[in-house]
C-alpha positions in Angstrom: 95.6 -62.5 23.3 99.4 -61.2 21.7 97.1 -58.6 19.9 95.2 -57.6 22.3 98.7 -57.1 24.8 100.1 -54.9 21.5 96.3 -52.6 21.4 96.7 -51.7 24.9 99.9 -50.8 25.0 99.6 -48.5 22.0 96.8 -47.0 24.1 98.8 -46.3 27.0 101.5 -44.8 25.2 98.8 -42.9 22.6 97.8 -42.1 26.1 100.7 -41.2 28.0 101.7 -38.1 25.6 98.4 -36.5 25.5 98.1 -36.1 29.4 101.8 -35.3 28.8 102.1 -32.5 26.3 97.9 -31.7 25.8 98.3 -28.7 28.1 101.9 -27.7 27.0 101.5 -24.8 24.5 104.3 -22.3 26.0 108.1 -22.7 25.9 109.4 -19.8 27.6 108.0 -17.6 30.6 108.8 -14.6 32.1 108.7 -15.1 36.5 109.8 -11.8 37.6 111.2 -10.5 34.9 113.5 -12.8 34.3 113.3 -15.7 31.4 112.6 -19.3 32.6 112.9 -21.9 29.7 111.3 -25.3 29.6 111.9 -28.4 27.7 111.2 -31.8 27.4 110.6 -35.0 25.8 108.2 -38.7 25.5 109.2 -41.1 24.3 107.6 -44.9 24.7 109.7 -47.7 22.7 108.6 -50.9 23.2 111.3 -54.9 22.8 110.3 -57.9 21.1 112.6 -61.0 21.6 113.0 -64.2 19.5 114.4 -66.5 21.8 112.4 -68.7 24.7 114.4 -69.5 27.1 114.8 -69.1 30.8 116.6 -66.1 31.2 114.3 -64.3 28.5 111.0 -64.5 27.3 109.6 -64.2 24.0 107.6 -61.7 22.1 106.8 -58.5 23.7 109.1 -58.5 26.9 109.5 -55.0 27.6 107.1 -51.2 27.3 109.5 -49.2 28.3 108.5 -44.9 28.9 110.4 -42.3 29.4 109.1 -39.0 30.2 111.7 -35.8 30.8 110.8 -32.2 32.0 114.3 -29.5 32.2 114.3 -26.1 32.5 116.3 -23.1 33.8 115.5 -20.3 35.5 118.3 -17.5 35.4 117.4 -15.5 38.9 120.6 -13.0 37.3 123.3 -12.6 34.4 125.6 -14.4 36.5 123.7 -16.6 38.4 121.4 -19.5 37.5 119.3 -22.6 38.1 118.7 -25.5 36.7 116.8 -28.5 36.9 115.6 -31.6 35.1 112.6 -34.5 36.4 112.1 -38.1 34.4 109.6 -40.9 35.4 110.4 -43.8 34.1 108.3 -46.7 34.0 108.3 -50.4 32.0 104.6 -50.9 31.2 105.5 -54.7 30.8 104.9 -55.8 34.5 100.6 -54.5 33.7 100.6 -56.5 30.2 101.7 -59.4 31.7 101.0 -59.6 35.1 98.6 -62.6 34.4 101.1 -64.2 32.0 102.2 -68.2 33.2 104.9 -68.1 30.9 106.2 -64.4 32.9 105.0 -65.6 36.4 106.8 -68.8 36.3 109.9 -68.1 35.2 109.9 -65.3 38.2 110.2 -61.9 36.0 107.2 -60.6 37.9 109.4 -60.6 41.4 111.6 -58.0 39.3 108.7 -55.4 39.3 109.3 -54.0 42.1 112.8 -53.3 41.1 112.2 -52.6 37.1 108.3 -51.4 37.3 108.5 -47.5 37.9 111.4 -46.0 39.2 110.0 -44.4 42.4 113.5 -43.6 44.3 113.6 -39.5 44.3 117.2 -40.0 43.1 115.4 -41.3 40.5 112.8 -39.2 39.6 114.9 -35.9 40.0 117.9 -35.9 37.7 119.6 -32.6 38.3 118.6 -29.6 41.1 122.0 -26.8 40.6 122.9 -23.7 41.0 125.4 -21.8 38.9 127.3 -19.1 40.0 129.7 -17.8 36.6 131.5 -14.4 38.5 134.2 -13.0 35.9 136.7 -15.6 35.6 135.5 -18.3 38.3 132.2 -20.5 38.4 131.0 -22.3 41.0 128.7 -24.8 41.3 125.8 -26.7 43.4 123.6 -29.3 43.4 122.5 -32.6 41.9 124.3 -32.9 38.7 126.5 -34.3 36.3 130.3 -33.7 36.5 131.8 -35.6 32.6 135.4 -35.9 32.2 135.9 -38.6 29.2 136.6 -38.0 25.5 135.6 -41.1 24.4 132.2 -42.1 23.2 131.7 -45.6 24.3 134.1 -47.0 26.8 133.8 -44.8 30.2 138.0 -44.8 31.4 137.9 -41.2 33.4 134.3 -41.1 33.9 134.1 -42.4 37.0 132.6 -39.9 39.2 129.3 -40.5 38.5 127.2 -43.4 38.9 125.9 -45.2 36.0 122.2 -46.9 35.6 122.5 -50.2 33.5 119.8 -52.7 34.6 117.8 -52.4 31.8 120.6 -53.0 29.1 122.8 -52.0 27.2 120.7 -49.5 24.2 119.3 -47.3 26.7 122.5 -44.9 25.8 121.1 -41.0 26.3 122.4 -38.8 28.3 119.4 -38.5 30.4 118.8 -42.2 31.0 122.3 -43.7 31.9 124.5 -41.1 33.7 123.1 -40.2 37.5 123.7 -37.2 38.9 124.6 -36.6 42.5 125.0 -33.6 44.6 128.9 -32.1 44.1 130.3 -28.6 44.9 132.3 -27.6 42.1 134.7 -24.7 41.1 136.5 -23.1 37.9 138.7 -21.4 37.7 140.0 -19.5 34.4 143.0 -17.5 34.8 143.6 -15.3 31.5 146.2 -16.5 29.8 146.6 -16.4 25.6 150.0 -17.2 24.6 151.0 -18.9 21.4 151.1 -22.7 22.4 148.2 -22.2 25.9 145.0 -20.6 25.6 141.8 -21.6 27.0 143.6 -22.8 30.8 141.3 -23.4 33.0 141.0 -25.4 36.9 137.8 -28.1 38.0 137.9 -28.9 41.6 134.5 -31.3 42.3 134.2 -32.0 46.4 131.9 -35.1 47.1 130.1 -34.9 50.4 128.5 -37.6 50.4 125.1 -36.1 51.4 123.2 -39.4 49.8 125.2 -42.2 48.6 123.8 -43.3 45.3 126.3 -46.2 43.3 126.2 -47.9 40.1 122.6 -49.2 39.2 124.5 -52.6 38.0 122.7 -55.0 36.1 120.8 -57.8 38.6 121.7 -61.3 38.7 118.7 -63.1 38.6 115.6 -63.5 36.9 113.8 -61.9 39.8 116.4 -59.4 40.6 117.1 -58.2 37.1 114.1 -59.3 34.5 114.6 -60.0 31.2 118.1 -58.8 31.5 119.2 -61.6 34.1 122.9 -62.6 32.4 122.1 -65.9 31.6 125.3 -67.5 33.7 126.0 -71.7 33.5 124.8 -73.3 36.0 124.5 -76.9 36.2 121.4 -78.6 36.7 120.1 -74.8 38.2 119.4 -71.0 37.8 120.1 -68.3 39.6 117.2 -66.4 41.4 117.3 -64.0 43.7 121.2 -62.7 44.9 121.3 -61.8 48.8 124.0 -59.4 49.5 124.9 -57.3 52.8 127.0 -54.8 51.2 128.3 -51.7 53.3 127.9 -48.4 52.7 129.9 -45.9 53.2 127.7 -43.5 56.3 126.0 -40.5 54.7 128.8 -37.0 55.2 130.8 -38.8 57.5 132.8 -41.3 54.8 132.6 -41.6 51.1 133.9 -37.7 50.5 135.2 -37.8 46.9 137.6 -35.4 45.5 138.7 -34.6 42.2 140.9 -31.8 40.1 140.9 -32.1 36.6 143.5 -29.0 34.5 142.2 -28.4 30.9 144.4 -25.7 28.4 144.6 -26.1 24.6 148.6 -26.9 24.5 150.2 -26.5 20.4 146.4 -27.1 18.5 145.4 -29.9 20.8 142.4 -30.8 24.2 144.2 -31.8 26.3 143.8 -32.5 30.5 145.0 -33.7 33.6 143.0 -35.3 36.4 143.3 -37.0 39.8 140.2 -37.9 41.9 140.5 -39.5 45.7 137.0 -41.2 46.7 135.0 -44.7 45.9 134.4 -46.9 43.9 130.5 -46.8 42.2 130.7 -50.6 42.4 130.7 -53.1 45.3 133.4 -55.6 45.4 131.6 -59.0 47.1 132.6 -61.9 48.8 130.6 -65.3 47.8 129.4 -66.6 51.7 129.0 -70.3 51.9 125.9 -71.9 51.3 126.0 -72.7 55.3 125.8 -69.5 56.4 123.2 -68.3 53.6 119.4 -67.3 54.0 117.1 -69.5 53.4 115.9 -69.4 49.7 111.8 -68.3 49.2 111.9 -70.8 45.8 113.7 -73.9 45.1 112.5 -74.9 41.6 112.4 -72.9 38.5 109.7 -73.4 36.0 111.7 -76.2 33.8 112.7 -78.5 36.7 116.0 -76.6 37.6 117.1 -75.6 40.9 117.4 -72.2 41.7 120.2 -71.2 43.7 120.3 -68.1 45.5 124.1 -66.9 46.3 124.8 -64.6 49.1 127.1 -62.4 49.3 128.9 -60.1 51.3 130.9 -56.4 49.7 132.2 -52.6 50.4 132.5 -49.7 48.3 136.3 -49.5 48.3 138.9 -46.8 47.6 139.4 -45.6 44.6 142.5 -43.1 43.5 143.4 -42.5 40.7 145.3 -39.8 37.5 144.9 -39.3 34.5 145.2 -37.8 31.1 142.7 -36.8 28.1 143.6 -35.3 24.5 141.9 -34.2 21.4 144.0 -33.1 18.3 142.8 -32.8 15.2 145.3 -34.0 12.8 144.9 -31.7 9.8 147.7 -34.2 7.3 145.0 -36.7 7.1 142.7 -34.5 5.3 141.5 -35.7 1.9 139.9 -34.0 -1.0 138.5 -37.0 -2.1 137.4 -37.7 1.6 135.4 -34.8 1.6 137.9 -32.5 3.0 137.6 -33.2 6.5 140.4 -33.8 9.2 140.0 -37.3 11.3 140.6 -35.8 15.2 141.7 -38.5 17.5 140.7 -38.9 21.2 143.5 -40.9 23.7 142.9 -41.3 27.3 144.2 -42.9 30.2 143.5 -43.7 33.8 146.1 -45.4 36.4 144.6 -46.5 39.7 145.8 -47.3 42.6 145.3 -50.6 44.8 142.4 -50.9 43.8 140.2 -53.7 45.6 139.2 -57.0 43.6 137.5 -60.1 44.4 140.6 -62.4 44.0 138.5 -66.7 43.8 140.7 -69.9 44.0 140.4 -71.6 40.7 140.8 -75.3 42.3 137.3 -73.6 45.0 135.8 -70.8 43.5 134.0 -70.4 46.9 137.1 -69.6 48.4 137.8 -65.5 47.7 139.7 -62.6 49.7 139.9 -59.0 49.1 143.0 -58.5 46.8 145.0 -55.2 45.6 146.1 -54.4 42.9 146.7 -51.3 40.1 145.1 -51.1 37.4 145.4 -49.6 33.9 142.7 -48.5 31.9 143.7 -46.4 27.9 141.9 -46.1 25.3 142.4 -44.5 21.7 139.4 -43.2 19.2 139.1 -41.7 16.2 136.9 -39.5 14.5 136.0 -39.3 11.0 134.0 -37.4 9.2 133.8 -38.8 5.3 132.3 -38.4 2.0 131.5 -42.0 -0.4 129.2 -40.5 -2.7 128.5 -44.5 -4.0 126.7 -44.7 -1.1 125.6 -40.8 -0.4 125.9 -38.2 -3.0 124.8 -35.7 -0.4 126.1 -36.0 3.4 129.3 -37.4 4.5 129.5 -40.7 7.0 130.1 -40.3 10.5 133.0 -43.1 11.7 134.0 -43.3 15.0 136.4 -46.4 15.9 137.9 -47.6 19.8 140.1 -49.3 21.4 140.6 -50.3 25.0 143.3 -52.3 26.7 143.2 -52.3 30.8 145.9 -53.9 32.5 146.0 -55.9 36.0 149.6 -54.2 36.8 149.7 -57.2 39.0 147.5 -59.9 38.6 147.5 -62.4 40.8 149.4 -65.8 39.4 147.3 -68.8 40.4 144.4 -66.8 41.7 141.7 -65.4 39.2 139.2 -61.7 39.4 135.9 -62.8 37.8 135.4 -61.2 34.1 139.0 -59.7 34.1 142.8 -61.2 32.9 145.6 -60.1 33.5 145.4 -57.9 29.7 141.5 -57.4 28.4 141.1 -55.9 25.0 137.7 -54.4 23.6 137.1 -52.7 19.9 134.1 -50.2 18.7 133.0 -49.1 15.7 130.2 -47.1 14.8 128.9 -45.8 11.3 125.9 -43.3 11.1 125.2 -40.9 7.7 121.9 -39.6 7.2 119.5 -39.4 3.9 116.0 -37.3 2.8 117.8 -34.1 4.4 118.6 -34.7 7.5 115.2 -36.9 8.1 116.7 -40.8 7.8 119.6 -41.5 9.6 120.7 -45.2 9.6 123.5 -46.6 12.2 125.1 -49.8 12.9 127.3 -50.4 16.1 129.3 -53.5 17.3 131.4 -54.0 20.0 133.1 -56.7 19.6 135.0 -57.9 23.8 138.7 -59.6 21.7 139.5 -61.5 25.2 136.6 -63.7 25.1 135.7 -63.6 21.4 131.8 -61.8 21.6 130.3 -59.6 19.6 127.4 -57.0 20.4 125.4 -55.7 17.1 122.8 -52.9 16.8 121.7 -52.0 13.5 119.4 -48.8 13.8 117.1 -46.6 11.1 116.2 -43.3 12.6 113.2 -41.1 11.1 113.1 -37.8 12.2 109.2 -36.7 11.2 109.7 -33.3 12.3 111.1 -31.1 15.1 109.0 -33.3 17.2 108.6 -36.1 16.5 111.2 -38.9 15.6 110.4 -43.3 14.8 113.4 -45.3 16.1 113.7 -49.3 14.5 116.0 -51.3 15.1 117.7 -54.7 16.5 120.2 -56.0 19.6 122.6 -58.7 18.4 125.0 -61.0 20.9 127.1 -63.8 19.7 129.5 -65.4 21.6 132.1 -68.1 21.4 132.5 -69.2 25.2 130.3 -70.0 27.4 129.9 -68.0 30.1 132.1 -65.2 29.6 131.6 -61.8 28.0 128.8 -61.3 26.2 127.6 -64.6 26.3 125.9 -64.7 29.0 123.2 -62.7 26.8 122.9 -64.6 23.9 119.1 -65.2 24.3 118.6 -62.0 24.5 118.2 -61.1 20.5 115.4 -58.7 19.9 114.0 -56.1 17.8 112.5 -52.8 19.5 110.7 -49.8 18.0 110.5 -46.4 19.5 109.0 -43.4 19.6 109.7 -40.0 21.4 108.0 -36.7 21.4 110.6 -33.7 22.0 109.1 -30.3 23.3 110.7 -26.6 23.8 
């Protein structure tokens, strides 16, 4: 039976790629005498889990396909249109629709949320028009505005929401960052002083034409699928979560404003940022059980009670100021390490009166909305070094990050779920390449200091040529404190394999 499923999966992947690209013979066209360029890729991945537990599936548990297409058209020399779209399908719901284990654990009920991304804003990624007259740049449409400098921890990048429903590994730009409808205007005055160059002013306005929040990991197998966190509940499991989350009304509420000043000052790239808008993730309070709807399922396949929590919440105001700095540390350039200086990135954000859910530790059901200032800082060092004993031809790319968050007015008695007064995390990534950049091994480690939990990603990428790419890797979680940090995903250790075809 397992071999049969694997063969079906391989045939599906081959058919998808063949249909997508068999008719694609041109990459650049001429429309009304102007150039139209098309690019794209298709990926088919599978993952295999090792643990047989209620919150995960041992064996094949994901078969995710992405078909991405993008194109840009130069209407005039300074007026251009860019558009992109994606089809995302997880074939696992077709492969396991008659699997008793899959159905008994309620994974089949998450099909409507995770099988096919069929909402318009999921299929339509970007659709933006850019006009660049003189020292100005105006951009309107569904787009991405990137403010952050750090590779791993998202501090300043708060304008666009994230899609993290399918776990942590899918870190490709096109699949995790959600474009939204924005208006952007940039102005670059002609200033060229010895200590100041490349001065620019960027203004962003979100009219809330369509409210699209973060697509977070969902609790309970019936909502979150195999990536639902394993929340410890004595004698029970989380099932479908009922939530009444008030969204800001389109056009009337939820308008957002962002301003960034950027420049090259004294040899360092620096920005000052300010934002007034809404939090992309809701803040919710638990509703007492006697006020909750009648649950559809009472017992799980292992006999444990299924709990159906009910929450009410909102998307509160989110206002912050921040700054970023990036500078090459030339004094640390060393010939015996390859004669490349490291680059340091600093990022800091201060949010005013953020809304949190405060809980009474003696009675967790008793919750209330509370406010506190929120400070987030991060530092990253990126360095290309030569280690001849391990690789005589190319560099090792080493990136290390440290993240610190402080809740300035943390309550003296109450708690905030998942957060302490001071929160610390680290990130380390190392990669190099062999065989003329065709083989790229990498290793990534994320460590949550507060909960002493870890996330490891060993990965090997083989680039056969410009078009074909193959990835083999694993995801490993290890937590020390039950129910805290990354320990919630201890059962989800897996290996994965992905085939990608790129054209254009």
